[in-house]
C-alpha positions in Angstrom: -0.5 12.6 -24.3 2.5 12.5 -26.7 4.5 14.7 -24.4 3.6 12.8 -21.3 4.5 9.5 -22.9 7.7 11.0 -24.5 6.6 9.9 -28.0 5.7 11.8 -31.1 2.2 12.8 -32.1 2.6 10.6 -35.2 3.3 7.7 -32.9 0.1 8.4 -31.0 -1.8 8.6 -34.3 -0.2 5.4 -35.5 -0.9 3.4 -32.3 -4.5 4.7 -32.4 -5.0 3.5 -36.0 -3.5 0.1 -35.1 -5.8 -0.1 -32.1 -3.0 -0.3 -29.5 -4.5 2.7 -27.8 -7.8 4.5 -28.1 -9.1 7.8 -27.0 -11.4 8.0 -24.0 -13.5 10.6 -25.8 -13.3 13.5 -28.2 -13.8 17.2 -27.6 -16.3 19.3 -29.5 -13.4 20.4 -31.7 -12.6 16.7 -32.4 -9.4 16.5 -30.3 -8.8 13.1 -28.8 -8.7 12.8 -25.0 -6.8 9.9 -23.5 -7.0 8.6 -19.9 -4.2 8.0 -17.4 -4.7 4.3 -18.2 -3.6 5.0 -21.8 -0.4 6.6 -20.5 0.3 3.5 -18.6 -0.4 1.4 -21.7 2.0 3.6 -23.7 4.7 3.1 -21.1 4.1 -0.7 -21.5 4.3 -0.4 -25.2 7.6 1.5 -25.1 9.0 -0.9 -22.6 8.1 -3.9 -24.9 9.5 -2.1 -27.9 12.8 -1.7 -26.0 12.7 -5.4 -25.3 12.5 -5.9 -29.1 8.9 -7.1 -29.3 7.2 -6.5 -32.6 4.0 -4.4 -32.8 2.0 -7.6 -33.4 3.5 -9.3 -30.3 2.8 -6.1 -28.3 -0.8 -6.2 -29.5 -1.1 -9.8 -28.4 0.3 -9.1 -25.0 -2.0 -6.1 -24.5 -4.9 -8.2 -25.5 -3.9 -10.9 -22.9 -3.7 -8.2 -20.2 -7.2 -6.9 -21.3 -8.7 -10.4 -21.0 -7.9 -10.5 -17.3 -11.4 -10.7 -15.8 -12.7 -8.5 -13.0 -12.9 -11.6 -10.9 -9.2 -12.2 -11.2 -8.5 -8.5 -10.4 -10.8 -8.7 -7.3 -9.2 -11.9 -6.2 -5.7 -10.5 -6.5 -6.7 -7.3 -4.5 -8.4 -9.4 -1.8 -5.4 -11.7 -1.5 -3.1 -8.6 -1.2 -5.5 -7.1 1.4 -5.4 -10.4 3.3 -1.6 -10.4 3.4 -1.6 -6.9 4.6 -4.0 -7.7 7.4 -1.9 -10.7 8.4 1.1 -8.4 8.6 -0.8 -5.9 10.7 -2.0 -8.7 13.0 1.7 -9.8 13.5 2.7 -6.2 14.2 -0.2 -5.7 16.7 0.9 -8.9 18.6 4.5 -7.5 18.7 3.1 -4.2 20.1 1.0 -5.8 22.9 3.8 -6.1 25.5 4.9 -2.5 24.7 1.4 -1.1 25.0 0.8 -2.9 28.3 3.9 -1.3 29.8 2.8 2.2 29.0 1.4 4.5 31.6 -2.4 5.2 31.0 -1.8 8.8 29.8 0.9 7.6 27.4 -1.3 4.9 26.0 -4.2 7.4 25.6 -2.0 9.8 23.6 -0.7 7.0 21.4 -4.2 5.7 20.6 -5.6 9.2 20.1 -3.5 9.6 17.0 -4.0 6.0 15.8 -7.7 5.4 16.4 -9.4 7.6 13.7 -7.4 6.0 10.9 -7.8 2.5 12.3 -11.5 2.9 12.7 -11.8 4.2 9.2 -9.9 1.2 7.8 -12.0 -1.2 9.8 -15.2 0.5 8.7 -14.1 0.2 5.0 -13.4 -3.5 5.5 -16.8 -4.0 7.2 -18.6 -2.2 4.3 -16.8 -4.3 1.8 -17.8 -7.5 3.6 -21.5 -6.3 3.9 -21.8 -5.3 0.3 -20.0 -8.2 -1.2 -21.2 -11.8 -1.7 -20.4 -12.5 1.9 -23.5 -10.7 3.3 
């Protein structure tokens, strides 16, 4: 972890003792194992240190980020998905005149490459809607 985050092993130990990071689990030989999330957290810590935040201020910021509820995360993801779908809808409307001008064989070839991915995406959205609070 120290090498990946470009910090010393002592820094990892110190941040662990302060509670800024924590190991995901330990091996049978008591080595600490950290997750990819911890690496992201270390990158945030390093960035805030460069911005001259104290370790206490960094702890407070990290605690604020941890308090973001799952509901907020889901809402943000769904909002992002909605924006993407609106963009796709605009793009499809722009394509309609071009598609209608294609010869049948040209249209068939174009859709043959597109259809599997599109169907998979639509199925994923359908599953989300059926397993969420909307069903």
